[in-house]
C-alpha positions as CSV (number, residue, x, y, z in Angstrom):
1,M,-47.9,-70.6,-21.4
2,T,-51.8,-69.9,-21.0
3,T,-53.2,-69.9,-24.3
4,P,-56.9,-68.7,-25.0
5,T,-59.5,-71.4,-25.5
6,S,-60.1,-72.0,-29.1
7,V,-63.2,-70.5,-30.8
8,S,-65.0,-71.8,-33.6
9,F,-67.6,-70.0,-35.7
10,V,-70.6,-71.8,-37.3
11,E,-73.7,-71.0,-39.2
12,T,-76.8,-70.3,-37.5
13,D,-79.1,-73.3,-36.9
14,I,-81.5,-72.7,-34.2
15,D,-82.9,-76.2,-34.3
16,L,-79.6,-77.3,-32.6
17,L,-80.2,-75.3,-29.6
18,G,-82.4,-77.8,-27.6
19,D,-79.5,-80.4,-27.9
20,Q,-76.8,-78.3,-26.7
21,S,-75.1,-79.3,-23.5
22,G,-73.3,-76.8,-21.4
23,R,-74.3,-73.2,-21.5
24,V,-76.3,-71.5,-24.3
25,A,-76.0,-67.8,-24.6
26,I,-78.5,-65.4,-26.5
27,V,-78.5,-61.8,-27.2
28,I,-81.4,-59.5,-26.5
29,G,-82.0,-55.6,-26.9
30,D,-82.5,-53.4,-24.0
31,E,-86.3,-53.7,-24.7
32,G,-86.2,-57.3,-24.4
33,Q,-86.5,-58.2,-28.1
34,L,-85.9,-61.8,-28.9
35,D,-84.0,-62.8,-32.3
36,G,-84.5,-66.1,-34.0
37,A,-82.5,-68.0,-31.4
38,G,-84.1,-66.4,-28.5
39,R,-87.7,-67.2,-29.8
40,R,-86.5,-70.8,-30.3
41,V,-85.2,-71.0,-26.7
42,N,-88.5,-69.4,-25.7
43,R,-90.6,-72.1,-27.3
44,L,-88.2,-74.9,-25.9
45,T,-88.6,-73.5,-22.4
46,K,-92.5,-73.0,-22.9
47,G,-92.4,-69.3,-22.5
48,A,-90.0,-69.1,-19.4
49,L,-87.5,-67.2,-21.1
50,K,-89.9,-64.3,-22.2
51,R,-91.3,-64.3,-18.8
52,A,-87.9,-63.9,-17.3
53,V,-86.9,-61.2,-19.9
54,E,-90.0,-59.2,-19.1
55,A,-89.4,-59.1,-15.5
56,K,-86.0,-57.9,-16.0
57,V,-87.1,-55.2,-18.5
58,E,-89.6,-54.1,-15.7
59,E,-86.8,-54.0,-13.2
60,G,-84.6,-51.8,-15.6
61,L,-82.4,-53.8,-17.9
62,K,-79.1,-52.3,-18.6
63,A,-76.8,-53.0,-21.6
64,G,-73.8,-55.1,-20.7
65,T,-75.5,-57.2,-18.3
66,V,-76.3,-60.8,-18.2
67,F,-78.9,-63.0,-16.5
68,S,-79.3,-66.7,-16.5
69,L,-81.8,-69.3,-16.5
70,A,-80.4,-72.4,-14.8
71,Y,-81.2,-75.9,-15.9
72,P,-84.0,-74.7,-18.4
73,A,-86.8,-77.2,-18.9
74,G,-87.0,-78.4,-22.3
75,M,-83.3,-78.0,-23.1
76,A,-80.2,-80.0,-22.5
77,A,-78.3,-77.1,-21.4
78,V,-77.0,-76.4,-17.8
79,A,-78.1,-72.7,-18.3
80,V,-79.3,-70.2,-20.8
81,D,-77.3,-66.9,-20.3
82,V,-79.0,-63.8,-21.6
83,L,-76.9,-61.0,-22.8
84,C,-78.4,-57.4,-22.9
85,V,-76.4,-56.1,-25.8
86,P,-78.5,-54.0,-28.2
87,R,-77.1,-52.7,-31.7
88,R,-76.8,-49.1,-30.2
89,S,-74.8,-50.3,-27.4
90,D,-70.9,-49.9,-27.4
91,V,-67.7,-52.1,-27.7
92,H,-67.1,-51.8,-23.8
93,K,-70.7,-53.1,-23.0
94,A,-70.5,-55.8,-25.5
95,R,-67.0,-57.1,-24.1
96,A,-68.3,-56.6,-20.6
97,A,-71.3,-58.9,-21.2
98,G,-69.1,-61.7,-22.9
99,A,-66.8,-61.4,-20.0
100,I,-69.6,-62.3,-17.6
101,I,-70.0,-65.6,-19.8
102,G,-66.2,-66.3,-19.5
103,K,-66.2,-65.8,-15.9
104,Q,-68.9,-68.3,-15.1
105,R,-68.6,-70.8,-17.8
106,G,-66.3,-73.1,-15.7
107,K,-65.6,-76.3,-17.5
108,S,-68.8,-76.0,-19.6
109,D,-68.9,-75.7,-23.4
110,V,-70.4,-72.4,-24.5
111,L,-72.5,-71.9,-27.4
112,L,-73.0,-68.1,-28.2
113,A,-76.3,-67.9,-30.4
114,L,-75.3,-64.3,-31.7
115,G,-77.4,-64.3,-34.8
116,N,-76.7,-61.0,-36.5
117,S,-75.3,-59.2,-33.7
118,K,-73.0,-56.5,-34.7
119,W,-71.1,-57.0,-31.6
120,A,-70.3,-60.7,-32.2
121,A,-66.6,-60.3,-32.3
122,D,-66.3,-58.2,-29.2
123,I,-68.7,-60.3,-27.2
124,T,-66.4,-63.1,-28.1
125,L,-63.1,-61.3,-27.1
126,G,-64.9,-60.5,-23.7
127,V,-65.5,-64.3,-23.2
128,V,-62.1,-65.2,-24.1
129,L,-60.2,-62.4,-21.9
130,R,-62.0,-63.2,-18.8
131,D,-61.7,-67.0,-19.4
132,Y,-58.1,-66.6,-18.3
133,Q,-56.7,-68.5,-15.4
134,F,-53.1,-68.7,-14.1
135,Q,-52.5,-72.2,-12.7
136,D,-49.1,-73.1,-13.9
137,H,-48.0,-73.9,-10.2
138,K,-51.0,-75.7,-8.8
139,T,-50.6,-79.3,-8.3
140,A,-54.3,-80.0,-8.7
141,A,-54.8,-77.4,-11.4
142,E,-58.1,-77.9,-13.3
143,E,-57.7,-79.0,-16.9
144,R,-58.8,-76.3,-19.4
145,Q,-62.1,-77.9,-20.7
146,G,-65.1,-76.8,-22.6
147,A,-65.2,-75.4,-26.2
148,I,-66.5,-71.8,-27.3
149,T,-68.7,-71.9,-30.3
150,V,-70.2,-68.8,-31.9
151,M,-73.3,-69.5,-33.9
152,C,-73.9,-66.6,-36.3
153,N,-75.4,-65.6,-39.6
154,A,-72.2,-64.7,-41.3
155,P,-69.6,-66.9,-39.6
156,D,-66.8,-66.2,-42.0
157,A,-67.1,-62.4,-41.7
158,V,-67.5,-62.7,-37.8
159,S,-64.3,-65.0,-37.8
160,Q,-62.5,-62.5,-39.9
161,A,-63.3,-59.7,-37.6
162,A,-62.6,-61.8,-34.3
163,A,-59.0,-63.0,-35.7
164,P,-57.1,-59.8,-34.7
165,R,-59.2,-59.7,-31.4
166,L,-58.1,-63.2,-30.7
167,A,-54.4,-62.2,-31.4
168,L,-55.0,-59.5,-28.8
169,A,-56.3,-62.0,-26.2
170,E,-53.1,-64.1,-26.8
171,G,-50.8,-61.3,-26.4
172,T,-52.7,-60.2,-23.3
173,F,-52.5,-63.6,-21.9
174,F,-48.6,-63.6,-22.6
175,T,-48.4,-60.5,-20.7
176,R,-50.4,-61.8,-17.8
177,D,-48.5,-64.9,-17.5
178,L,-45.2,-62.9,-17.3
179,V,-46.5,-60.6,-14.7
180,N,-48.1,-63.5,-12.6
181,E,-45.0,-65.6,-12.5
182,P,-42.9,-66.0,-9.4
183,A,-39.3,-64.6,-9.5
184,N,-37.7,-68.0,-9.0
185,I,-39.3,-69.2,-12.2
186,L,-39.0,-65.9,-14.2
187,T,-35.4,-65.0,-13.9
188,T,-33.8,-62.6,-16.3
189,T,-32.6,-65.6,-18.3
190,A,-35.9,-67.1,-18.3
191,F,-37.6,-64.2,-19.5
192,A,-35.3,-63.6,-22.3
193,E,-35.7,-67.3,-23.3
194,R,-39.6,-66.8,-23.6
195,L,-38.9,-63.7,-25.8
196,V,-36.5,-65.6,-28.0
197,E,-39.1,-68.2,-28.7
198,M,-41.4,-65.6,-30.3
199,E,-38.9,-65.8,-33.4
200,A,-41.2,-68.7,-34.4
201,L,-43.8,-65.9,-35.0
202,G,-41.7,-63.8,-37.1
203,L,-40.2,-61.4,-34.8
204,Q,-36.5,-60.9,-34.9
205,V,-35.1,-61.2,-31.4
206,E,-31.7,-60.5,-30.0
207,V,-30.4,-60.8,-26.4
208,L,-27.6,-58.5,-25.3
209,D,-25.6,-59.9,-22.2
210,E,-23.7,-58.0,-19.6
211,D,-20.4,-57.9,-21.6
212,E,-22.2,-56.3,-24.6
213,L,-24.1,-53.9,-22.2
214,A,-20.7,-52.8,-20.6
215,K,-19.3,-52.2,-24.2
216,L,-22.2,-50.0,-24.8
217,G,-21.8,-48.1,-21.6
218,M,-25.1,-49.0,-20.0
219,R,-23.7,-48.6,-16.6
220,T,-26.9,-47.3,-15.0
221,L,-28.8,-50.5,-16.1
222,L,-25.9,-52.7,-15.0
223,A,-25.7,-51.0,-11.7
224,V,-29.2,-52.0,-10.8
225,G,-28.4,-55.7,-11.3
226,Q,-25.0,-55.9,-10.0
227,G,-26.1,-57.2,-6.5
228,S,-27.9,-60.1,-8.0
229,D,-26.7,-63.5,-9.3
230,S,-29.1,-63.2,-12.0
231,P,-27.3,-61.6,-15.1
232,S,-28.8,-58.4,-16.4
233,K,-29.9,-58.5,-20.2
234,V,-31.4,-56.2,-22.7
235,V,-33.7,-58.0,-25.2
236,V,-34.5,-56.4,-28.6
237,M,-37.6,-57.5,-30.5
238,Q,-38.3,-56.3,-34.0
239,W,-41.6,-56.5,-36.0
240,N,-40.9,-55.3,-39.5
241,G,-44.4,-55.3,-41.1
242,G,-44.5,-51.6,-42.6
243,A,-42.8,-50.0,-45.2
244,E,-39.1,-51.1,-45.7
245,G,-36.7,-48.6,-44.0
246,A,-39.5,-46.5,-42.2
247,A,-38.7,-45.4,-38.8
248,P,-40.2,-47.6,-36.3
249,L,-42.5,-46.9,-33.1
250,A,-40.3,-48.0,-30.2
251,L,-41.6,-49.6,-27.0
252,V,-39.4,-49.6,-24.1
253,G,-40.2,-51.7,-21.0
254,K,-38.7,-51.9,-17.4
255,G,-38.2,-55.5,-16.5
256,V,-37.1,-55.8,-12.8
257,V,-37.9,-59.4,-12.2
258,F,-37.8,-58.8,-8.6
259,D,-37.3,-55.7,-6.5
260,T,-36.2,-56.0,-2.9
261,G,-35.3,-52.2,-3.1
262,G,-31.6,-53.2,-3.1
263,I,-29.7,-51.7,-0.1
264,S,-32.6,-49.3,0.4
265,L,-34.5,-52.3,1.4
266,K,-38.3,-52.5,1.1
267,P,-40.5,-53.4,4.1
268,A,-41.2,-57.1,4.4
269,A,-44.8,-56.6,4.2
270,G,-46.0,-56.7,0.6
271,M,-42.6,-57.4,-0.8
272,E,-43.9,-60.6,-2.5
273,D,-45.9,-58.3,-4.8
274,M,-42.7,-57.2,-6.2
275,T,-42.7,-60.2,-8.8
276,M,-44.7,-57.7,-11.0
277,D,-42.0,-55.1,-11.1
278,M,-41.3,-56.4,-14.7
279,G,-44.9,-55.3,-15.8
280,G,-43.6,-52.7,-18.3
281,A,-41.5,-55.4,-20.1
282,G,-44.4,-57.8,-19.9
283,T,-46.8,-55.3,-21.6
284,V,-44.1,-54.7,-24.4
285,A,-43.7,-58.4,-24.8
286,G,-47.5,-58.9,-25.3
287,V,-47.8,-56.1,-27.6
288,M,-45.0,-57.5,-29.8
289,R,-46.6,-60.8,-29.6
290,T,-50.0,-59.4,-30.8
291,L,-48.5,-57.5,-33.7
292,A,-46.6,-60.7,-34.9
293,L,-49.9,-62.8,-34.5
294,R,-52.0,-60.5,-36.5
295,K,-49.3,-59.6,-39.0
296,A,-49.5,-55.8,-38.4
297,K,-48.4,-53.7,-41.2
298,A,-46.2,-51.5,-39.2
299,N,-42.6,-51.2,-38.1
300,V,-42.3,-51.7,-34.2
301,V,-39.4,-52.4,-32.0
302,G,-39.7,-53.5,-28.5
303,I,-36.8,-53.2,-26.0
304,V,-36.8,-54.6,-22.6
305,G,-34.1,-54.2,-19.8
306,L,-34.1,-57.3,-17.6
307,V,-32.5,-57.0,-14.1
308,E,-32.9,-58.1,-10.5
309,N,-32.5,-55.7,-7.7
310,M,-30.9,-57.5,-4.7
311,P,-28.9,-56.3,-1.6
312,S,-25.4,-58.0,-1.5
313,G,-21.8,-57.1,-1.0
314,T,-21.7,-56.1,-4.7
315,A,-25.0,-54.1,-4.9
316,I,-25.0,-50.6,-5.6
317,R,-25.1,-48.2,-2.5
318,P,-26.8,-44.8,-1.6
319,G,-24.3,-42.2,-2.4
320,D,-22.7,-43.9,-5.4
321,V,-22.2,-42.0,-8.6
322,V,-22.8,-43.9,-11.9
323,T,-22.5,-42.9,-15.6
324,S,-25.2,-43.5,-18.0
325,M,-24.9,-44.6,-21.7
326,K,-25.8,-41.1,-22.6
327,G,-22.6,-39.9,-20.6
328,D,-24.6,-38.1,-17.8
329,T,-23.8,-38.9,-14.3
330,V,-26.4,-39.8,-11.6
331,E,-26.1,-39.7,-7.8
332,I,-27.9,-42.7,-6.3
333,L,-29.8,-41.5,-3.2
334,N,-32.2,-44.4,-3.1
335,T,-31.5,-47.8,-4.6
336,D,-35.2,-48.5,-4.6
337,A,-35.7,-45.9,-7.3
338,E,-34.1,-48.3,-9.8
339,G,-36.5,-48.6,-12.8
340,R,-35.5,-45.2,-14.0
341,L,-31.8,-46.4,-14.2
342,V,-32.9,-49.3,-16.4
343,L,-35.0,-47.3,-18.6
344,C,-32.8,-44.3,-19.2
345,D,-30.1,-46.6,-20.6
346,A,-32.6,-48.6,-22.5
347,M,-34.2,-45.6,-24.0
348,W,-30.9,-44.2,-25.0
349,Y,-29.8,-47.2,-26.8
350,T,-33.2,-47.4,-28.4
351,Q,-32.9,-43.9,-29.9
352,E,-29.1,-44.4,-30.8
353,R,-29.7,-47.6,-32.7
354,F,-33.2,-47.2,-34.3
355,K,-33.9,-43.4,-34.6
356,P,-37.6,-44.1,-33.8
357,A,-40.5,-42.2,-35.2
358,A,-41.8,-42.0,-31.6
359,M,-41.0,-43.7,-28.3
360,I,-43.1,-45.0,-25.4
361,D,-41.7,-46.4,-22.3
362,L,-43.7,-48.5,-19.8
363,A,-42.8,-49.1,-16.0
364,T,-44.2,-50.0,-12.8
365,L,-42.2,-47.1,-11.6
366,T,-43.6,-45.3,-8.6
367,G,-45.9,-45.9,-5.5
368,A,-46.7,-42.2,-5.9
369,I,-48.8,-42.8,-9.0
370,I,-51.1,-45.2,-7.1
371,I,-51.5,-42.5,-4.4
372,G,-52.6,-39.9,-7.1
373,L,-54.6,-42.3,-9.5
374,G,-55.3,-45.5,-7.4
375,H,-55.8,-48.7,-9.5
376,E,-58.1,-47.0,-12.2
377,N,-55.7,-45.2,-14.3
378,A,-52.1,-45.4,-15.5
379,G,-50.1,-42.0,-15.5
380,V,-49.4,-40.7,-18.8
381,F,-46.4,-38.2,-19.3
382,S,-45.4,-36.9,-22.7
383,N,-43.4,-34.2,-24.5
384,D,-45.6,-34.3,-27.6
385,D,-49.3,-33.2,-27.4
386,D,-50.3,-35.0,-30.7
387,L,-48.8,-38.5,-29.7
388,C,-50.2,-38.0,-26.3
389,R,-53.8,-37.3,-27.6
390,A,-53.5,-40.3,-30.0
391,F,-52.6,-42.6,-27.1
392,L,-55.2,-41.4,-24.9
393,K,-57.8,-41.8,-27.7
394,A,-56.6,-45.4,-28.2
395,A,-56.8,-46.2,-24.5
396,E,-60.2,-44.8,-24.2
397,A,-61.3,-46.9,-27.2
398,E,-60.1,-50.0,-25.4
399,G,-61.3,-49.0,-21.9
400,E,-58.0,-49.0,-20.4
401,G,-57.7,-46.2,-17.9
402,A,-55.0,-43.5,-18.5
403,W,-54.7,-40.0,-17.3
404,R,-52.1,-37.3,-18.4
405,M,-50.0,-35.9,-15.7
406,P,-47.9,-32.8,-15.9
407,L,-44.2,-32.2,-16.6
408,G,-42.3,-28.8,-16.1
409,Q,-39.0,-27.2,-15.3
410,A,-39.8,-26.6,-11.5
411,Y,-40.1,-30.5,-11.1
412,D,-36.9,-31.1,-13.2
413,D,-35.1,-28.8,-10.9
414,M,-35.9,-31.1,-8.0
415,L,-33.3,-33.5,-9.4
416,K,-30.3,-31.3,-9.0
417,S,-27.2,-32.9,-7.4
418,P,-24.3,-31.1,-5.9
419,I,-21.9,-33.8,-6.9
420,A,-23.3,-35.4,-10.2
421,D,-25.5,-34.1,-13.2
422,M,-28.6,-35.3,-11.4
423,K,-30.1,-37.5,-8.5
424,N,-32.1,-40.5,-9.1
425,I,-35.0,-39.1,-6.7
426,G,-36.4,-35.7,-6.2
427,G,-38.0,-36.0,-2.9
428,R,-41.3,-37.2,-1.7
429,P,-43.5,-34.4,-3.3
430,A,-44.6,-35.2,-7.0
431,G,-42.7,-38.6,-6.9
432,S,-44.2,-39.9,-10.0
433,V,-43.5,-36.5,-11.8
434,T,-39.9,-36.1,-11.0
435,A,-39.4,-39.7,-12.0
436,A,-40.9,-38.8,-15.5
437,Q,-38.6,-35.7,-15.6
438,F,-35.8,-37.9,-15.0
439,L,-36.6,-40.0,-17.9
440,Q,-37.2,-37.0,-20.0
441,R,-33.5,-36.0,-19.7
442,F,-32.8,-39.2,-21.9
443,V,-35.2,-38.3,-24.6
444,K,-33.3,-36.6,-27.6
445,D,-34.5,-33.4,-29.2
446,G,-37.4,-33.9,-31.7
447,V,-38.2,-37.5,-30.5
448,P,-42.0,-37.8,-29.6
449,W,-42.1,-39.5,-26.3
450,I,-44.6,-40.9,-23.8
451,H,-43.8,-42.4,-20.4
452,L,-46.5,-44.8,-18.9
453,D,-46.4,-45.3,-15.1
454,I,-48.4,-48.5,-14.8
455,A,-47.7,-49.3,-11.1
456,G,-51.3,-49.2,-10.2
457,V,-52.8,-51.0,-13.0
458,A,-50.3,-53.8,-14.1
459,S,-51.6,-56.2,-11.2
460,V,-54.6,-55.7,-8.8
461,K,-56.0,-57.3,-5.9
462,T,-59.6,-57.6,-7.1
463,D,-61.5,-58.9,-10.2
464,T,-61.7,-56.3,-13.0
465,P,-64.4,-56.7,-15.8
466,L,-62.0,-58.4,-18.2
467,A,-59.5,-60.2,-15.9
468,P,-59.4,-62.0,-12.5
469,K,-57.3,-60.5,-9.9
470,G,-53.7,-60.5,-10.5
471,A,-52.2,-59.3,-13.7
472,T,-54.4,-57.3,-16.0
473,G,-52.3,-57.1,-19.1
474,W,-53.0,-53.4,-19.1
475,G,-51.6,-51.6,-22.2
476,V,-51.6,-54.4,-24.6
477,R,-54.9,-53.4,-26.1
478,A,-54.3,-49.5,-26.0
479,L,-50.8,-49.9,-27.6
480,D,-52.1,-52.3,-30.1
481,R,-55.0,-49.8,-31.0
482,L,-52.4,-47.1,-31.3
483,V,-50.4,-49.0,-33.7
484,A,-53.5,-49.9,-35.8
485,D,-54.7,-46.3,-35.9
486,A,-51.5,-44.2,-36.3
487,Y,-48.6,-46.5,-37.6
488,E,-50.1,-49.1,-39.8
489,T,-49.8,-48.8,-43.6
490,E,-52.5,-49.8,-45.9
């Protein structure tokens, strides 16, 4: 498992700056103001820092940007990185500036000389998040080298502020690792084993096997995996950090460890990307890890349905009719619309067992959401305006793109089947909306619910500000913020 580089927090001692090897980072305001560390570096470099800063200010220095002085004379450092993060900046610019340091640090030690910057904890988070690399299957993988040290005026206070952020980074790394793993490594069994290991953090973890799922009546979930040799599973993770007996927030994730499309086989080109089709389950797992690491004062349950969708002589066929745990029947028109079949049973089980205060499901569910929103936003569907507003506020606060999409009876009508209670697809138009409508049929009256279609944001082909290309860990930050804002007790 990839773990974030450890971070230490020390008292400011600017006399040490000249002897630091690796990279030294300082913070300036948007007018180029130098703090004590900056003035010390300027003296060591015989005014080179101030001249560089003045030139950047004249060009139009922007908050959240970084420029560097390579091999500065008078210092042992390989570079001085200058972060423009004024006090009136915001959390996103602070993290973005830190992320630039994380991206370019390589194997070098980093000394963040942050003085009394109000953004010290968030700059640190940015460095750590962007420092991620997935190298588990490279025979010549670079060793994780280099320490990160934060030099600041109040190290104890900054360390305390950074602690939940570093827990967030570890949860995000956990999600990224899961999503980046190839399907021959992250089988349904291996996925479940990784989740069971989180019992060491204080989570209660149960694994339901196929026999138990059959007894519960989860026949739509089992139908998806019946063509694979990998056994289908449901994993239940509970974090009980809130008031005893209080109804939990429920997070439900789609965990299709590989999706060939089944009998409705996908085209060969690009099928390798379907190792990320368990992204919803990966995000749920990362959130649960974060909550346990930071000892969140909330009751949260995470349920993930783990299956593999393969074509074989035992695979489900187009035209089949299966019965859900709820008792509704589903006509299968396309076996590649499998995620909703996994989720509907997992969601019904969640409501039956836990009577949640609210339920949020996450899934890399439809290509249609990518057509509509690209890779910038997840699709947000909800039956509850208050819950939806709270989530969108949390996502905005964490800089994770999310956009509310419509629901309505006309879309629901597109699921009518002549031989069963519903079809599993509604046709090409509004594909992401009809998928959400399908799921809404398995939400009990009175349960606030959000469906997050993360197909476009779970894994991307280019670097993002806080992550290298590949798995992003989208949703861990937003959902952790939602728990902190709306569900934690004092």
